[in-house]
C-alpha positions as CSV (number, residue, x, y, z in Angstrom):
1,S,-14.3,-29.4,41.7
2,L,-14.2,-29.9,37.9
3,S,-15.2,-26.0,37.2
4,I,-12.1,-24.9,39.3
5,S,-9.7,-27.4,37.8
6,V,-11.1,-26.1,34.0
7,A,-11.1,-22.7,35.2
8,S,-7.1,-22.5,36.6
9,S,-6.3,-24.6,33.3
10,L,-7.4,-22.1,31.0
11,L,-6.1,-18.9,33.0
12,S,-2.3,-21.1,33.1
13,L,-2.7,-21.3,29.6
14,G,-3.6,-18.1,29.3
15,L,-0.8,-16.7,31.2
16,S,1.8,-19.1,29.3
17,F,0.1,-17.0,26.0
18,A,0.0,-13.9,27.5
19,S,3.6,-14.2,28.6
20,R,4.6,-14.1,24.8
21,D,3.6,-9.9,24.5
22,K,5.8,-9.3,27.4
23,S,9.2,-7.3,27.4
24,D,11.4,-10.2,28.9
25,S,10.2,-12.4,26.5
26,K,11.1,-12.9,22.7
27,I,9.2,-14.3,19.7
28,L,11.6,-14.7,16.7
29,G,14.3,-12.3,18.6
30,L,11.5,-9.4,19.3
31,P,10.2,-8.6,23.0
32,G,7.3,-7.7,23.5
33,K,5.3,-4.4,24.2
34,L,3.9,-5.3,27.9
35,T,6.0,-4.1,31.0
36,G,5.6,-5.7,34.6
37,W,2.2,-6.9,36.0
38,G,-0.3,-4.2,35.2
39,P,-3.9,-4.2,33.9
40,S,-3.0,-4.7,30.4
41,L,-1.1,-7.8,31.2
42,F,-4.2,-9.5,33.5
43,G,-6.4,-8.1,30.2
44,M,-4.2,-9.9,27.7
45,V,-4.2,-13.2,30.2
46,A,-7.9,-12.7,30.6
47,L,-8.2,-12.8,26.5
48,R,-5.8,-15.3,26.0
49,A,-7.6,-17.8,28.2
50,L,-10.9,-17.2,26.6
51,E,-9.2,-17.8,23.0
52,V,-7.9,-21.4,24.3
53,G,-11.0,-22.0,26.3
54,C,-13.5,-21.3,22.8
55,R,-10.8,-23.1,20.7
56,V,-10.7,-26.3,23.2
57,F,-14.5,-26.4,23.1
58,A,-14.8,-26.4,19.6
59,M,-12.6,-29.6,19.5
60,N,-14.5,-31.5,21.8
61,L,-17.8,-30.2,19.8
62,L,-16.2,-31.9,16.9
63,H,-15.7,-34.6,18.7
64,L,-19.2,-35.1,20.1
65,S,-20.6,-34.2,16.6
66,T,-18.8,-37.2,14.9
67,R,-18.9,-39.9,17.0
68,G,-19.6,-43.3,15.2
69,D,-18.3,-46.9,15.6
70,I,-14.7,-45.4,15.4
71,S,-14.7,-41.7,16.7
72,I,-11.7,-39.9,14.8
73,G,-13.1,-36.2,14.9
74,G,-10.9,-35.1,17.7
75,P,-7.9,-36.3,16.5
76,V,-8.3,-35.4,12.8
77,C,-9.0,-31.6,14.3
78,V,-5.9,-31.7,16.0
79,A,-4.0,-33.0,13.4
80,A,-5.3,-30.5,10.8
81,L,-4.6,-27.4,13.5
82,L,-1.1,-29.0,13.7
83,V,-0.6,-28.9,9.5
84,S,-2.1,-25.7,9.5
85,S,-0.2,-23.8,12.2
86,A,3.1,-25.6,10.4
87,L,2.0,-24.3,7.0
88,S,1.0,-20.7,8.2
89,F,3.9,-20.0,10.9
90,R,7.1,-21.6,8.9
91,H,9.3,-18.9,11.0
92,A,8.2,-20.2,14.1
93,A,9.9,-23.3,16.2
94,W,8.2,-26.7,16.3
95,A,7.2,-25.7,19.6
96,D,5.8,-22.7,18.9
97,K,3.6,-24.5,15.9
98,F,2.4,-27.1,18.6
99,A,1.3,-24.2,20.7
100,G,-0.6,-23.1,17.4
101,I,-3.1,-26.0,17.8
102,F,-4.5,-24.3,21.2
103,G,-3.7,-20.5,20.8
104,H,-2.2,-18.0,18.6
105,P,1.9,-18.8,19.0
106,G,2.6,-15.0,17.9
107,Q,2.5,-11.6,20.1
108,L,-1.0,-10.2,19.6
109,L,0.3,-7.0,20.6
110,E,3.1,-6.6,17.9
111,P,1.4,-6.0,14.1
112,S,4.6,-6.5,12.0
113,S,5.2,-10.1,13.6
114,L,6.1,-12.8,11.2
115,L,3.7,-14.9,12.7
116,P,0.5,-12.8,12.1
117,M,-2.6,-13.5,14.3
118,Q,-4.7,-13.0,11.2
119,R,-3.7,-16.8,10.1
120,S,-4.5,-18.0,13.5
121,L,-7.7,-16.1,13.8
122,L,-8.9,-17.6,10.2
123,M,-8.2,-21.1,11.6
124,H,-9.9,-20.1,15.0
125,L,-12.9,-19.2,12.8
126,C,-12.8,-22.2,10.2
127,M,-12.9,-24.8,13.1
128,N,-15.5,-23.0,15.4
129,L,-17.9,-22.8,12.1
130,L,-17.0,-26.4,11.3
131,A,-18.3,-27.0,14.8
132,G,-21.1,-24.9,14.7
133,A,-22.5,-26.4,11.3
134,L,-22.1,-29.7,12.3
135,Q,-24.3,-29.1,15.5
136,L,-27.1,-27.7,13.4
137,I,-27.0,-30.3,10.7
138,L,-27.9,-32.5,13.5
139,R,-30.4,-30.8,14.5
140,L,-32.5,-30.2,11.3
141,R,-31.4,-33.5,9.6
142,P,-31.2,-36.0,12.7
143,E,-32.0,-38.9,10.5
144,S,-29.6,-38.6,7.6
145,Y,-26.8,-37.3,10.0
146,L,-27.0,-40.1,12.1
147,R,-26.8,-42.8,9.3
148,F,-22.9,-41.2,9.1
149,F,-22.3,-40.8,12.9
150,R,-24.6,-42.9,14.7
151,R,-23.2,-42.3,18.4
152,A,-23.1,-38.3,17.6
153,K,-25.2,-36.1,20.6
154,E,-26.4,-32.5,20.3
155,L,-24.9,-30.2,22.6
156,P,-28.0,-28.3,24.9
157,T,-29.1,-25.2,23.5
158,S,-28.1,-23.3,26.3
159,A,-24.4,-24.4,26.2
160,L,-24.2,-23.6,22.6
161,F,-25.5,-19.9,23.2
162,A,-22.8,-19.7,25.8
163,W,-20.1,-20.8,23.4
164,L,-21.2,-18.7,20.9
165,L,-21.6,-15.8,23.1
166,A,-17.7,-16.6,24.3
167,N,-16.6,-16.4,20.7
168,G,-18.2,-12.9,20.2
169,V,-16.3,-11.6,23.4
170,Y,-13.1,-12.9,22.1
171,L,-13.4,-11.1,18.6
172,A,-14.6,-8.0,20.5
173,A,-11.5,-8.1,22.9
174,L,-9.4,-9.6,20.1
175,A,-10.4,-6.4,18.2
176,A,-9.2,-4.1,20.8
177,A,-6.2,-5.5,21.7
178,C,-5.1,-5.6,18.4
179,C,-6.0,-1.7,17.7
180,C,-4.1,-0.9,21.3
181,G,-0.9,-2.9,19.4
182,R,-0.7,-0.9,16.4
183,S,-1.1,2.5,18.5
184,W,1.7,1.6,20.8
185,K,5.0,2.2,19.7
186,H,7.6,-0.6,20.6
187,P,9.6,0.3,23.8
188,T,13.3,-0.6,22.4
189,L,12.7,2.0,19.5
190,D,12.7,5.0,21.9
191,K,16.2,4.3,23.1
192,V,17.6,4.4,19.7
193,Q,15.5,6.2,17.4
194,V,17.2,9.4,16.1
195,G,15.4,12.3,14.2
196,T,11.5,12.8,13.7
197,E,9.3,10.0,13.3
198,A,8.7,10.8,9.8
199,S,12.5,10.6,8.9
200,G,14.1,8.6,12.1
201,E,16.8,6.5,11.7
202,V,18.0,3.6,13.7
203,A,22.1,2.6,14.1
204,Y,22.1,-1.1,13.8
205,L,24.5,-2.2,16.7
206,P,22.6,-0.3,18.8
207,W,19.2,-1.6,17.9
208,L,21.0,-5.2,18.2
209,R,21.9,-4.2,21.5
210,S,18.5,-2.9,22.3
211,L,17.1,-6.0,21.3
212,G,19.4,-8.2,23.7
213,A,20.5,-10.1,20.4
214,D,23.9,-11.4,20.7
215,G,26.3,-11.5,17.9
216,A,25.8,-9.2,14.8
217,A,22.9,-11.3,13.4
218,I,20.0,-9.4,13.4
219,P,16.4,-11.0,15.0
220,P,14.0,-12.3,11.8
221,S,11.4,-9.9,13.2
222,A,13.4,-6.8,14.1
223,S,13.8,-5.4,10.6
224,T,10.1,-6.4,10.0
225,L,9.3,-4.2,13.0
226,L,11.4,-1.0,11.4
227,A,9.6,-1.4,7.9
228,Y,6.4,-1.4,9.6
229,E,7.2,1.7,11.3
230,N,8.9,3.3,8.4
231,L,12.0,3.5,10.0
232,T,15.7,3.4,7.9
233,L,17.9,1.1,9.6
234,K,21.4,2.8,8.9
235,I,24.2,0.8,8.3
236,G,28.1,1.9,8.8
237,H,31.6,0.5,9.1
238,D,31.0,-1.1,12.3
239,A,28.3,-3.2,11.3
240,V,29.2,-4.0,8.4
241,K,32.5,-5.4,9.4
242,A,30.5,-7.5,12.3
243,M,27.8,-8.6,9.6
244,L,30.7,-9.9,7.1
245,E,32.6,-11.6,10.4
246,D,29.0,-13.2,11.3
247,E,28.4,-14.1,7.5
248,E,32.2,-16.1,7.7
249,K,31.5,-18.0,10.8
250,R,27.9,-19.2,9.3
251,K,29.9,-20.5,6.0
252,N,32.7,-22.0,8.1
253,T,29.8,-23.4,10.4
254,P,28.8,-27.1,9.1
255,G,25.3,-27.4,8.5
256,G,24.8,-23.6,9.1
257,S,23.6,-22.4,12.8
258,S,25.6,-24.3,15.6
259,S,22.7,-23.8,17.5
260,G,20.4,-25.3,15.4
261,D,18.2,-22.6,16.3
262,K,15.7,-21.6,13.5
263,E,16.3,-17.7,13.9
264,S,19.6,-18.1,13.3
265,D,19.5,-20.2,10.1
266,S,19.6,-17.4,7.9
267,S,21.5,-14.3,7.5
268,S,21.1,-10.6,8.7
269,W,20.9,-9.3,5.0
270,T,18.2,-12.3,4.5
271,Y,15.9,-10.6,6.8
272,I,16.7,-7.1,5.7
273,V,15.9,-8.0,2.5
274,Q,12.8,-9.9,2.8
275,S,11.4,-6.8,4.8
276,Q,12.3,-4.7,2.3
277,V,12.9,-1.9,5.3
278,R,14.9,1.4,4.2
279,L,18.1,1.3,4.1
280,S,21.4,4.1,4.7
281,L,24.7,2.8,3.7
282,E,27.5,5.0,4.7
283,L,30.9,3.7,4.3
284,P,33.2,6.3,3.3
285,H,36.8,5.8,2.6
286,E,36.1,1.8,3.3
287,Q,38.8,-0.6,2.7
288,L,38.1,-4.4,1.9
289,N,38.9,-6.6,-0.1
290,A,37.6,-8.1,-3.5
291,S,35.7,-10.8,-2.3
292,Q,34.0,-9.2,0.9
293,W,33.0,-6.0,-1.6
294,D,31.7,-9.1,-3.8
295,D,29.5,-10.3,-1.1
296,L,28.3,-6.8,0.4
297,M,27.3,-5.3,-3.0
298,Q,25.4,-9.0,-3.9
299,H,23.3,-8.3,-0.7
300,V,22.8,-4.3,-1.0
301,A,21.9,-4.8,-4.6
302,K,18.4,-6.2,-3.3
303,T,17.8,-4.1,-0.2
304,N,15.1,-1.2,-0.3
305,I,18.3,1.3,-0.1
306,C,17.4,5.4,0.3
307,T,20.7,6.6,1.0
308,I,24.2,5.6,0.0
309,G,27.7,6.9,0.4
310,L,30.9,5.0,-0.6
311,Q,33.0,8.4,-1.0
312,G,36.4,7.0,-1.6
313,A,36.0,3.4,-0.8
314,N,37.8,0.8,-3.0
315,V,35.0,-0.5,-4.5
316,A,35.6,-3.6,-6.4
317,G,35.2,-3.5,-10.0
318,S,33.3,-7.0,-10.2
319,A,30.9,-6.1,-7.1
320,W,29.1,-3.9,-9.5
321,Q,27.8,-6.9,-11.5
322,H,25.3,-7.4,-8.9
323,L,23.2,-4.5,-9.8
324,A,23.0,-5.3,-13.2
325,K,19.0,-6.8,-12.8
326,E,18.1,-4.8,-9.8
327,S,16.8,-1.7,-8.8
328,W,16.9,0.9,-6.2
329,P,13.3,3.2,-6.5
330,D,13.6,4.6,-2.8
331,L,17.1,5.9,-3.0
332,V,17.6,9.5,-2.7
333,K,20.9,10.4,-2.1
334,A,24.0,8.8,-3.4
335,D,27.5,9.5,-3.0
336,F,30.5,7.9,-4.9
337,S,33.3,10.4,-5.4
338,K,36.5,9.2,-5.7
339,V,35.2,5.4,-5.8
340,F,35.9,5.4,-10.0
341,E,39.3,7.4,-9.4
342,N,41.5,4.7,-10.5
343,S,39.4,2.5,-12.6
344,G,35.9,2.9,-14.2
345,E,35.2,-1.1,-14.1
346,G,31.8,-1.3,-13.4
347,A,30.9,2.4,-13.4
348,E,28.2,1.7,-16.6
349,I,26.2,-0.7,-14.5
350,L,26.0,1.7,-11.9
351,M,25.1,4.6,-13.6
352,A,22.2,2.5,-15.4
353,T,20.9,1.3,-12.0
354,L,20.8,5.1,-11.2
355,A,19.1,6.3,-14.4
356,S,16.3,4.1,-13.2
357,C,16.1,5.5,-9.6
358,S,13.1,8.5,-10.0
359,L,13.4,9.6,-6.8
360,L,17.0,10.5,-6.9
361,E,17.6,13.9,-5.4
362,E,21.6,14.2,-4.8
363,L,24.3,12.4,-6.8
364,A,27.9,13.2,-6.7
365,F,30.7,11.8,-9.0
366,S,33.7,14.2,-7.8
367,D,36.9,13.1,-8.6
368,C,36.0,9.5,-11.1
369,Q,37.2,8.7,-14.4
């Protein structure tokens, strides 16, 4: 029957959307929090099916309320949702932006997602409020309303109340799911976090391996998650070497990413800077050429760095120029021993930057000119 067909379609779409929160699925490179087929996943399927059902019902209600000689309410509604989704979720691939017409394209259980649930909720509420308002006007002022939409029809009162009840249940379930998502720690962090929760560090390359990422490029949502969890991203020699190689490949690839994937269009440093995740840079005795130091410091200057160790590193003097207009307000510990052993070029710029670091507790400049 028709009711069974509609129910099965909604459950199918609900499962598709709920699968975005599974650990074997990735949105912008970040796996979901749910593992296996348990009550939590079945609850998410029901929630997502309700979300899709309420939204599709509102689309049809808008179309029913704006019928005239030419009925454009439904198509205009879909087009408006697509434009809103494209503008709200600029990090998403176009497939996810189209999915945003019918439901939230991101992970409900991940509060740090670059596809924020709040924007989908705003779209959902605006569309449902508009659909309800048009039906209310049609009931209160039918003569005036029908001058503009001659073929508009009132929905039975029982159907309207059922729709409003379904929306209420959806919003309550959504609030509960979001609260659970905030309280559940991401499972990949247990494999790589070092130290206490208050001062934990996550090493760059092991973190990428736990996410199943290819190469040295950090997924867009990964650094955002660390920033949300108040963790520190630790970058050492191997990570810097891999990131520089990845940057070089990117520069030498015509048109940017060879895969054309939107997730790969920006470098790892771009996402680290944008998320403002706390950074620990430990490169003792690092030996890079002047161009590599220039590229590295250009990015590091804009990060939310909390500890930096460059003792004995051959930092090119010109690389310090990138600090001239930047600051490290959260810097706590810095070691520049022997960095200026042979030359003091750029030292005045570094000292000016350090002078603005109000949280700085440890500073070393031994064996410097």
